C-alpha positions in Angstrom: 105.2 95.1 56.7 105.9 95.3 60.4 102.3 94.1 61.2 102.8 91.3 58.7 106.2 90.2 60.2 104.6 90.3 63.8 101.7 88.1 62.5 104.0 85.7 60.8 106.2 85.5 63.9 103.3 84.5 66.1 101.9 82.0 63.4 105.1 80.2 62.5 107.2 77.8 64.6 110.5 79.5 64.6 111.1 80.0 60.8 110.8 83.8 60.9 112.8 83.8 64.1 115.8 82.4 62.4 115.4 84.6 59.4 115.0 87.7 61.6 118.0 86.8 63.7 120.1 86.5 60.5 119.1 89.9 59.3 119.6 91.7 62.6 122.9 93.5 63.2 125.3 91.9 65.7 125.0 95.3 67.6 121.2 95.1 67.6 119.4 95.6 71.0 115.9 94.9 69.6 113.5 92.1 69.4 113.3 89.9 66.4 110.9 92.4 64.7 113.7 95.0 64.8 111.4 97.6 66.4 110.9 96.9 70.1 113.9 97.6 72.2 115.3 95.0 74.6 115.2 96.8 78.0 116.2 93.8 80.1 117.4 90.2 79.7 116.7 87.2 82.0 118.6 84.0 81.4 118.1 80.5 82.8 119.1 76.8 82.2 116.1 74.6 82.0 116.2 72.0 84.8 113.6 69.4 83.9 114.1 67.7 87.2 112.9 70.8 89.1 109.4 71.5 88.4 109.3 74.1 91.2 111.7 76.4 89.3 109.7 76.0 86.1 106.5 76.9 87.9 108.1 79.9 89.4 109.3 81.1 86.0 105.9 80.6 84.4 104.1 82.5 87.1 106.6 85.2 87.2 106.6 85.8 83.4 102.8 85.7 83.4 102.7 88.4 86.1 105.3 90.5 84.1 103.0 90.3 81.1 100.0 91.4 83.3 102.1 94.4 84.4 102.3 95.4 80.7 105.8 94.2 79.8 106.4 92.4 76.6 108.5 89.2 76.5 110.3 87.3 73.8 112.2 84.0 74.6 115.2 82.8 72.7 115.3 79.0 72.6 118.3 77.2 74.0 119.2 75.9 70.6 120.0 79.5 69.6 122.5 79.9 72.4 126.2 79.3 72.3 126.2 76.5 74.8 123.0 75.0 73.7 121.6 75.1 77.3 120.7 78.7 78.1 117.4 80.3 77.4 117.2 84.1 77.1 114.0 86.0 78.0 114.1 89.5 76.4 111.9 92.2 78.0 110.5 95.3 76.4 108.6 98.1 78.2 106.0 99.7 75.9 105.1 103.4 76.1 102.2 102.9 78.5 104.3 101.1 81.0 107.1 103.6 80.8 104.8 106.6 81.1 102.9 105.1 84.1 106.0 104.4 86.1 107.8 107.5 85.1 104.8 109.3 86.7 105.0 107.2 89.8 108.8 107.6 90.2 108.7 111.3 89.5 111.3 111.0 86.7 112.3 114.3 85.3 112.0 114.8 81.6 112.7 117.7 79.2 109.8 120.0 78.1 111.7 123.0 76.7 115.2 123.7 75.5 117.0 125.9 77.9 117.4 129.5 76.9 119.7 130.5 79.7 122.9 131.7 78.1 126.2 129.9 79.0 128.7 131.8 81.2 131.3 131.5 78.5 134.8 130.2 78.8 137.0 130.6 81.9 140.1 133.0 81.6 143.2 131.3 80.4 141.1 128.3 79.3 143.5 127.7 76.4 146.0 126.3 78.9 143.8 123.2 79.5 143.3 122.5 75.7 145.6 119.4 75.7 143.4 117.9 78.5 140.1 118.6 76.8 137.9 116.1 75.0 135.7 117.0 71.9 132.6 119.0 72.8 130.3 116.4 71.3 131.8 113.9 73.7 131.7 116.1 76.8 128.2 117.4 76.2 126.3 114.8 74.1 122.9 116.6 74.6 121.7 120.2 74.7 120.5 121.7 77.9 116.8 121.3 78.7 114.3 122.6 81.2 112.9 119.6 83.0 110.0 118.7 85.2 108.6 115.5 86.7 106.8 113.5 84.0 103.0 113.5 84.2 101.1 111.0 82.2 98.0 113.3 82.1 99.9 116.1 80.4 101.6 114.5 77.3 101.4 117.8 75.4 103.7 119.5 77.9 106.8 117.4 77.1 109.1 117.2 74.0 107.9 113.9 72.9 109.0 113.6 69.3 109.3 109.9 69.4 107.9 107.7 72.1 110.4 104.9 71.4 113.4 107.3 72.2 111.9 109.8 74.6 113.1 107.8 77.6 116.8 107.0 77.4 118.0 103.4 77.9 119.3 104.1 81.4 115.8 105.3 82.4 114.1 102.4 80.7 116.2 99.7 82.4 115.6 101.5 85.7 111.9 101.3 85.3 111.9 97.7 84.2 114.1 96.7 87.1 111.7 98.5 89.5 108.9 96.2 88.1 111.1 93.1 88.2 111.9 93.7 91.8 108.3 93.8 92.8 106.6 91.2 90.7 105.2 88.1 92.3 106.5 84.7 91.3 103.8 82.7 93.1 100.0 83.1 93.0 98.7 85.6 95.5 97.0 83.0 97.7 100.4 81.3 98.2 102.1 84.2 99.9 104.0 87.4 99.1 107.1 86.0 97.4 108.4 88.5 94.9 111.4 90.0 93.2 114.0 89.0 90.7 116.6 89.0 93.4 115.1 86.1 95.2 114.6 84.2 91.9 118.3 84.6 91.2 119.2 83.5 94.7 117.1 80.3 94.5 118.4 79.5 91.0 115.2 80.0 89.0 117.1 82.4 86.8 120.9 82.5 86.3 121.2 86.2 85.6 119.3 89.4 84.9 120.8 92.4 83.2 120.3 95.3 80.8 122.2 95.2 77.6 125.2 97.3 76.5 124.3 99.2 73.3 127.1 97.9 71.1 130.5 96.3 70.9 133.1 98.5 72.7 136.1 97.8 70.3 134.5 98.8 67.0 131.9 101.3 66.1 128.8 99.8 64.4 128.2 100.6 60.8 124.5 100.4 61.3 123.2 104.0 61.8 120.3 102.7 63.9 122.6 101.2 66.5 123.8 103.4 69.3 127.5 103.8 70.0 127.7 105.3 73.5 129.7 102.3 74.8 132.2 102.6 71.9 132.6 106.4 72.6 133.2 105.8 76.3 135.8 103.1 75.6 137.6 105.3 73.1 137.7 108.5 75.0 137.5 107.3 78.6 138.3 103.7 79.4 141.8 103.4 77.7 144.8 104.0 79.8 146.4 106.3 77.3 143.6 108.8 78.0 144.9 109.2 81.6 145.7 112.9 81.1 142.4 113.7 79.5 139.3 115.0 81.4 136.5 112.5 82.0 133.3 112.7 79.9 131.1 113.0 83.0 127.9 113.9 81.2 128.2 110.9 78.9 129.0 108.6 81.8 125.9 109.9 83.5 123.8 109.5 80.4 124.9 105.8 79.9 125.2 104.5 83.5 123.0 106.9 85.4 123.7 109.6 88.0 124.9 107.4 90.8 127.9 106.1 88.9 128.4 109.4 87.3 128.7 111.2 90.5 131.2 108.6 91.8 133.6 109.2 88.8 133.1 113.0 89.2 134.1 112.7 92.8 137.1 110.4 92.1 138.3 112.8 89.3 138.0 115.8 91.6 139.8 114.0 94.4 142.6 113.1 92.1 142.9 116.7 90.9 143.2 117.9 94.4 145.7 115.3 95.3 148.0 117.0 92.7 148.5 120.0 95.0 149.1 117.8 98.1 151.6 115.6 96.2 153.5 118.7 95.1 153.8 120.2 98.6 154.6 116.8 100.1 157.4 116.2 97.5 158.8 119.7 98.3 158.8 118.8 102.1 160.5 115.5 101.4 163.1 117.2 99.1 163.8 119.7 101.9 164.6 116.8 104.3 166.9 115.3 101.6 168.7 118.6 100.9 169.2 119.3 104.6 170.7 115.9 105.1 174.2 117.3 105.8 172.8 119.8 108.4 171.5 117.0 110.7 173.8 117.6 113.7 172.3 114.8 115.9 172.8 112.1 113.2 176.4 113.3 112.8 176.9 112.8 116.6 175.3 109.3 116.4 177.6 108.3 113.5 180.7 109.8 115.0 183.3 107.4 116.5 184.0 109.9 119.2 180.4 110.1 120.4 178.2 107.4 119.0 181.0 104.9 118.8 181.7 105.3 122.6 178.1 105.3 123.9 177.1 101.8 125.0 173.3 101.3 124.9 171.3 99.0 127.1 169.9 95.8 125.6 166.6 96.1 123.7 165.3 92.8 125.0 165.9 90.4 127.9 168.7 87.9 127.9 169.0 87.3 124.1 169.9 90.9 123.3 173.3 92.3 124.2 174.7 95.7 124.7 175.3 97.7 121.5 177.0 100.8 120.3 174.9 103.8 119.4 176.7 104.3 116.0 175.2 101.1 114.7 171.9 103.1 114.3 173.7 105.6 112.0 171.7 104.7 108.9 168.3 104.6 110.6 169.1 108.1 112.0 169.8 109.5 108.6 166.6 107.9 107.2 164.5 109.3 110.0 165.7 112.8 109.1 164.1 112.5 105.7 160.6 112.6 107.4 161.3 114.0 110.8 162.2 117.6 110.2 160.8 121.1 110.4 158.9 120.6 107.1 157.0 117.8 108.8 155.2 120.4 111.0 154.5 122.6 108.0 153.1 119.8 106.0 150.9 118.5 108.8 149.3 122.0 109.1 149.0 122.3 105.3 147.2 118.9 105.1 144.7 120.1 107.7 143.9 123.1 105.5 144.0 121.0 102.3 141.4 118.5 103.5 139.0 121.4 104.3 139.6 123.0 100.8 139.0 119.6 99.2 135.7 119.0 101.0 134.4 122.6 100.5 135.3 122.8 96.8 133.8 119.3 96.3 130.5 120.7 97.8 130.6 123.4 95.2 131.4 121.0 92.4 128.6 118.7 93.6 126.1 121.6 93.7 127.0 122.4 90.0 126.5 118.8 89.0 123.1 118.8 90.8 122.0 121.8 88.7 123.4 120.4 85.5 121.9 117.0 86.0 118.5 118.2 87.1 118.9 116.9 90.7 118.3 120.2 92.5 114.8 119.2 93.5 115.7 115.6 93.9 114.6 114.8 97.4 115.2 111.7 99.4 111.4 111.2 99.6 111.6 110.0 96.0 113.9 107.2 97.1 111.7 106.6 100.1 109.0 105.6 97.7 111.2 102.8 96.4 110.9 100.4 99.3 113.3 97.4 99.2 111.5 94.2 98.2 113.1 92.5 101.1 111.4 95.0 103.5 108.1 94.6 101.8 108.1 90.8 102.1 109.2 90.5 105.7 110.0 92.8 108.6 111.1 91.3 111.8 113.0 92.7 114.7 116.7 91.9 114.9 119.5 92.8 117.2 122.9 94.1 115.9 125.8 91.9 117.1 129.0 93.8 117.7 132.2 92.3 116.3 135.6 93.2 117.6 139.0 92.7 116.2 142.1 91.5 118.1 145.5 92.5 116.9 148.0 89.7 116.1 151.1 91.6 115.0 152.1 93.4 118.2 152.8 90.2 120.1 154.7 89.2 117.0 157.1 92.1 117.2 157.8 91.4 120.9 158.6 87.7 120.4 160.5 88.0 117.1 162.9 90.8 117.8 164.9 88.7 120.2 165.1 85.9 117.6 166.3 88.2 114.9 168.8 89.8 117.3 170.3 86.3 118.0 170.2 85.0 114.5 171.5 88.1 112.7 174.4 88.6 115.2 176.8 86.7 112.9 174.7 86.8 109.8 176.6 86.8 106.4 174.5 89.8 105.4 176.5 91.9 107.8 179.5 91.7 105.5 177.6 93.0 102.4 179.1 96.4 101.4 175.9 98.1 100.2 172.9 96.7 102.0 174.7 95.0 104.9 174.4 98.0 107.2 170.7 98.4 106.6 169.8 94.9 107.4 169.3 95.2 111.2 167.0 93.3 113.6 165.0 96.4 114.0 164.4 96.7 110.2 163.8 93.0 109.8 161.2 93.0 112.6 159.4 96.1 111.4 159.2 95.0 107.7 158.1 91.5 108.4 155.6 92.6 111.0 154.1 95.1 108.5 153.9 92.4 105.7 152.3 89.9 108.1 149.9 92.6 109.3 149.0 93.4 105.7 148.2 89.7 104.9 146.0 89.6 108.1 144.2 92.7 107.0 143.4 91.2 103.6 142.1 88.0 105.2 140.0 89.9 107.8 138.5 92.0 105.0 136.7 88.9 103.7 135.2 88.2 107.2 134.3 91.8 107.9 132.5 92.1 104.6 130.3 89.2 105.3 129.6 90.2 108.9 128.7 93.7 107.9 126.3 92.5 105.2 124.8 89.9 107.4 124.1 92.4 110.2 122.6 94.9 107.9 120.4 92.3 106.3 119.2 91.3 109.7 118.0 94.9 110.3 115.9 94.8 107.1 116.3 98.5 106.2 113.2 100.0 104.6 114.7 101.6 101.6 117.7 101.1 99.3 119.1 104.4 100.6 118.8 103.4 104.2 120.3 100.0 103.4 123.4 101.6 101.8 123.9 104.1 104.6 123.7 101.4 107.3 126.1 99.1 105.4 128.4 102.0 104.7 128.8 102.9 108.4 129.3 99.3 109.5 131.8 98.4 106.8 133.8 101.6 107.3 134.1 101.0 111.0 135.3 97.5 110.5 137.8 98.6 107.9 138.9 101.6 110.0 140.0 99.2 112.8 141.4 96.7 110.3 143.6 99.0 108.4 144.6 101.7 110.9 144.9 99.8 114.2 148.5 98.9 113.5 149.4 102.5 112.5 147.7 103.8 115.6 149.7 101.4 117.7 153.1 102.3 116.3 152.2 106.0 116.4 150.8 106.4 119.9 151.5 103.3 122.0 154.7 101.7 120.9 157.7 102.8 123.1 155.5 104.9 125.4 155.1 102.5 128.3 158.5 100.7 128.3 159.8 101.6 131.8 163.6 101.6 132.2 166.4 99.1 132.7 165.9 97.3 135.9 162.3 98.0 136.0 160.8 97.2 132.6 157.1 97.0 132.0 155.8 93.7 130.7 152.8 93.0 128.5 149.8 91.7 130.6 152.1 90.1 133.2 153.9 88.0 130.6 157.7 87.6 130.1 157.5 89.8 127.0 158.7 93.4 127.5 156.6 96.2 126.2 158.1 97.1 122.8 160.5 99.9 122.4 160.8 102.1 119.3 163.5 101.7 116.7 166.7 103.5 117.8 166.0 105.9 115.0 162.6 106.7 116.5 159.1 105.4 116.1 158.4 107.8 113.2 160.5 105.8 110.8 158.7 102.6 111.9 155.3 104.3 111.3 156.5 105.3 107.9 157.4 101.7 107.1 154.1 100.5 108.3 152.2 103.1 106.3 154.1 102.5 103.1 153.7 98.7 103.2 150.1 98.6 104.1 149.0 101.5 101.8 151.1 100.5 98.8 150.3 96.8 99.3 146.6 97.5 99.4 146.7 99.7 96.3 148.9 97.2 94.3 146.7 94.3 95.3 143.5 96.2 94.6 144.6 97.1 91.1 145.7 93.6 90.4 142.4 92.3 91.7 140.4 94.8 89.8 142.2 94.7 86.4 143.8 91.2 86.1 141.1 88.9 87.5 138.2 90.3 85.5 140.3 90.2 82.4 141.2 86.5 83.0 137.6 85.5 83.8 136.2 87.3 80.7 138.9 86.6 78.2 137.1 83.6 76.8 133.9 85.5 76.4 135.7 88.3 74.7 137.5 86.0 72.3 134.1 84.5 71.3 132.6 87.9 70.9 135.4 88.9 68.5 135.7 85.6 66.5 132.2 84.2 66.1 130.0 84.9 63.1 127.2 87.4 63.8 124.5 84.8 63.4 126.0 82.6 66.1 126.9 85.1 68.8 124.1 87.4 69.8 124.2 90.7 71.8 122.5 89.2 74.8 125.0 86.3 74.9 127.9 88.7 74.7 126.7 90.6 77.8 125.7 87.3 79.5 129.4 86.2 79.4 130.5 89.3 81.2 130.8 89.7 85.0 128.0 91.3 87.0 128.8 94.7 88.5 126.6 93.8 91.5 124.5 95.9 93.9 127.6 96.5 96.0 130.1 97.2 93.2 130.0 101.0 93.6 130.1 100.7 97.3 133.4 98.9 97.3 134.9 101.5 95.0 134.0 104.2 97.4 135.3 102.2 100.3 138.7 101.7 98.7 139.1 105.4 98.0 137.9 106.4 101.5 140.5 104.1 103.1 143.2 105.6 101.0 141.9 109.1 102.0 142.4 108.0 105.6 146.0 107.0 104.9 147.0 110.3 103.3 145.3 112.4 106.0 145.4 110.6 109.4 149.2 109.8 109.3 150.5 112.0 106.6 152.9 113.8 109.0 155.0 110.6 109.0 155.2 110.2 105.2 154.9 113.3 103.0 155.1 111.2 99.9 151.7 109.5 100.6 149.7 111.9 98.5 152.1 111.3 95.6 151.6 107.5 95.8 147.8 108.1 96.0 147.9 110.3 93.0 149.7 107.7 90.8 147.3 105.1 92.1 144.2 107.1 91.3 145.4 108.0 87.8 145.4 104.3 87.2 142.3 103.6 89.3 140.1 105.9 87.2 141.0 104.1 83.9 140.8 100.7 85.5 137.3 101.3 86.8 136.3 102.8 83.5 137.8 99.8 81.6 136.0 97.4 83.9 132.6 99.0 83.6 132.9 99.4 79.8 134.4 96.1 78.8 134.4 93.6 81.6 131.1 94.1 83.4 127.5 93.9 82.3 125.7 97.2 82.1 124.5 98.1 85.7 121.0 99.2 86.3 120.9 103.0 86.3 120.1 104.7 89.6 119.8 108.3 90.7 121.9 110.1 93.4 122.5 113.8 94.1 125.5 113.2 96.3 128.1 110.7 97.5 125.7 109.9 100.4 127.0 108.8 103.8 130.6 108.9 102.5 130.5 112.7 102.7 129.9 112.6 106.5 132.6 109.9 106.9 135.1 112.1 105.0 134.2 115.1 107.2 134.8 113.1 110.3 138.2 111.9 109.1 139.1 115.4 108.2 138.6 116.5 111.8 140.3 113.4 113.2 143.3 114.0 110.9 144.1 117.3 112.6 144.3 115.6 116.0 146.3 112.5 114.8 148.8 114.6 113.0 149.3 117.0 115.9 149.9 114.0 118.2 152.3 112.4 115.7 154.4 115.5 115.5 154.3 115.9 119.3 154.7 112.4 120.6 155.9 110.2 117.7 158.6 112.4 116.2 161.6 113.9 118.1 160.7 117.4 117.1 159.6 118.7 120.5 162.6 117.3 122.5 165.0 118.8 120.0 163.3 122.2 120.2 163.2 122.2 124.0 166.9 121.3 124.1 167.9 124.0 121.6 166.0 126.7 123.3 166.4 125.8 127.0 169.1 123.2 127.6 171.9 123.8 125.1 174.8 124.2 127.5 176.6 126.9 125.6 173.4 128.8 125.0 173.7 128.6 121.2 170.9 127.9 118.8 172.2 124.6 117.6 171.9 120.8 118.3 175.4 120.1 119.5 175.3 117.8 122.5 171.7 116.8 122.0 172.4 113.0 121.8 174.2 112.9 125.1 171.6 115.0 126.7 168.7 112.8 125.5 170.1 109.5 126.9 169.9 108.5 130.5 172.4 106.3 132.4 171.8 102.9 134.0 174.1 101.0 136.3 174.4 97.5 134.7 175.0 95.8 138.1 171.4 96.6 138.9 170.0 94.4 136.2 167.7 91.6 137.5 168.7 88.1 136.6 165.6 87.7 134.4 166.7 90.6 132.1 170.5 90.5 132.4 172.0 89.9 128.9 173.6 86.5 128.4 176.6 88.1 126.7 177.4 90.2 129.7 180.5 88.0 130.3 181.7 88.6 126.8 185.2 90.1 126.9 184.0 93.0 124.8 181.6 94.1 127.6 183.5 93.1 130.7 184.6 96.6 131.5 181.1 98.1 131.0 179.7 99.6 134.2 176.9 101.7 132.8 174.7 101.7 129.7 172.5 104.4 128.1 168.8 104.4 127.2 166.3 106.8 125.6 164.7 108.7 128.4 165.1 111.7 130.7 165.8 110.2 134.2 168.2 111.0 136.9 171.4 108.9 136.9 172.3 106.2 139.5 173.6 107.7 142.7 171.4 110.7 142.5 168.9 111.2 145.4 166.1 110.8 142.8 167.8 108.1 140.8 165.7 106.8 137.8 162.9 109.3 138.5 162.0 111.7 135.6 164.0 114.9 135.4 162.5 118.4 135.1 163.5 118.3 131.4 161.1 115.5 130.9 158.2 117.6 132.3 159.3 120.6 130.2 159.2 118.4 127.1 155.8 117.0 128.0 154.5 120.5 128.5 155.9 121.6 125.2 154.2 118.6 123.5 150.8 119.4 125.0 151.2 123.1 124.2 152.1 122.3 120.6 149.0 120.0 120.3 146.7 122.7 121.7 148.2 125.4 119.5 148.3 123.4 116.3 144.7 122.1 116.7 143.3 125.6 117.5 145.2 127.2 114.6 144.2 124.6 112.1 140.6 124.3 113.3 140.2 128.1 113.2 141.6 128.2 109.6 139.4 125.2 108.7 136.2 126.9 109.9 137.1 130.2 108.5 137.7 128.6 105.1 134.5 126.7 105.3 132.6 129.9 106.2 134.4 131.8 103.5 133.6 129.3 100.7 129.8 128.9 100.1 128.6 125.4 99.4 126.7 126.5 96.2 128.4 128.8 93.8 126.6 132.2 93.3 126.2 131.7 89.6 124.6 128.2 90.2 122.3 129.7 92.8 121.2 132.4 90.4 120.7 130.0 87.5 118.6 127.7 89.7 116.3 130.6 90.7 116.1 131.8 87.1 115.3 128.3 85.8 112.7 127.8 88.4 111.0 131.1 87.4 111.1 130.2 83.8 109.7 126.7 84.5 106.9 128.0 86.5 106.1 130.6 83.9 106.1 128.0 81.1 103.8 125.7 83.2 101.5 128.7 83.9 101.2 129.4 80.2 100.7 125.8 79.4 97.8 125.6 81.9 96.3 128.8 80.6 96.4 127.6 77.0 94.9 124.2 78.0 92.1 126.1 79.9 91.4 128.3 76.9 91.3 125.3 74.6 88.8 123.5 76.8 86.7 126.6 77.1 86.8 127.1 73.3 85.6 123.5 72.8 82.6 124.2 75.0 81.8 127.5 73.3 79.7 126.0 70.6 77.8 123.8 73.0 75.1 124.7 75.5 76.8 125.5 78.8 75.9 122.9 81.4 78.7 123.5 83.7 78.4 125.2 87.1 78.9 129.0 87.1 82.4 130.3 87.8 83.3 130.4 91.4 84.8 133.9 91.2 82.7 135.7 88.6 83.8 139.2 89.7 87.5 138.6 89.9 89.8 140.0 87.3 91.0 137.4 84.6 94.5 137.0 86.0 93.2 136.3 89.4 90.8 133.6 88.1 93.7 131.9 86.3 95.9 132.2 89.3 93.2 130.4 91.5 92.8 127.7 88.8 96.5 127.1 88.8 
């Protein structure tokens, strides 16, 4: 019957095509004969005015057939829009076997007989978070070895049509598509589906999903992997459940599987950091009432009588210290003793995260048969772009200039002038919080965030352009080069403003009468908020980090849904005979070659926020945890419902991202030590309490008066003298105070730094050295203590290798016996044995 249908299909003019199409299930992924699987689909719109595109397609498809692929074309009259042709591609057994041998694809040859280690102790506690065993482990465990076309009897080939899973099949077909010529050989070396897509010869190329995601097919012959992934993984209400990593790997390939394994593990580890960070924040909140220096600032007797020097030239006036009462209390929430503890904790946490991930990765390598996966296998897969052209190019450096700093300097004076008599000052609840400092900090952070998002687009194109100019040899090399460039661009883009606030703002201000100005201009170098620079760093971090996460989730979830809503509606409402499987997937978005790259980049940038500057905002891990819980399900939903099925690819690690994470882990120890020492007021307070408290008591009474220097207002230069100096309110003012440790006017060393300043500087440097050494010692000790590969995995790998070699040895021996037995009844014409006197086992050993 099958032969008859195939013969009829080739002899008729579309009649059988229509009948076969009607009979096939809507979830079918087969040719019209219902037997040959669709491994890939190409689509194009016939442009009769462009004969060049037609000729490219004819030549390309003819070469695909010569390579052994089988093609079937759906006429445009069968498509929904009446314009699109679909070329369905099937790889027969001979093609799959040949390229599986070339690509060294591992396949099963014997079911594993290594016993499972059993359940972990107290495993019942995790029952609510578990998925059904059939979903978590869809296949039994097998011994595997690279496929060899010359040894078909070695492998468990029950059915040639199903021996290679769909992910392997589409990977092999894409390998052929990427290297097939679309011009005759004498016309040049133009090849690859990517170039045909770029020049418009084809509109898209994609492997098919196996079914509809929202309903399980009633056809027993139709697979339902996609439906299971949607039901148990992609829905948001599964956020508390574990991920079916093995099923993800089976459907999408190891490269995507290991990304979700890493993201899930990262999210689990964030739970511990979030708990500790919340405890540290709670400590700051509970010790609110013990904040002695804030009490002095808010006191009418102390803060109300201290007149501070203007924060900008001319436009800014004198001000009372108690006007910063609220920012002082807010600063205490993050600038307290718990900050030091949390900075040290995060230095150790990041080490534990990376070390435990190495162990988790090693276990996945074993379970996914990637232990012997070497980079040489990827080196065999040269990029088509490298094969077609290889010219020398020079990398062009691109730098970033900062826009927002200058903004802060120019705008603070304007806000100070505008908000002096602002109606918001009279609001009972929020009035005291709306200050020029807060307005400047918040608006500058928001503008900085907008600039960051705009520059992202530019940096993305520049990084890709530079990498393309280099023409990397392999896909792995291309990804690694692009990863480094893109990360460096984004590192500067996202973190430069935080580094400025943390380590430069307020550090080179000078003092009244001798202020330092930016680049010789009339703009004074910016001072910190009266509450300290730490609260400004917190504001900057919260706005940029939260804004990026919110915008990223909107961009990833809402936009694909809007773009694909129409296609999904058609998929649900149209009759089976009018809306085919390849049309459903054609209407979806393409995941793209860089889709996974951007997912990694987003998470690594977030990792930098919660490690590099976490001493200023202990709640950063909590915000990241909430974001990642959503991120996992959004990414899963996109891949399952909104994107075409990506081409499967192998990977045994997260690649260059692992080295980037290690580098950021080291840098985070340094940045947090400097934040505690130079950005917060922790060191000046400790030095005062232990060495300069006038009554010798271990408390902070008198700290505010001690930390402020005195300036004679008559020594103001005309260019910096406040315009409101003649205001009756300030007529009797002879001195003003400023944050620094300098000798008062009239002293023989007036306005020079006091000895207390140098004691504080020494304490800051000592703290940095001690904290870095302690944390690094603990980090390296923990890294040494925790092996990268679990002992049970190492033992199982050795055991499996032994059993595999033994099985292969027995297979070769049996094949040799069979060949010798077949020659037993014939006259021996072969050459004598090379080792006639050796024992039998030595002969077999030499043969092997």
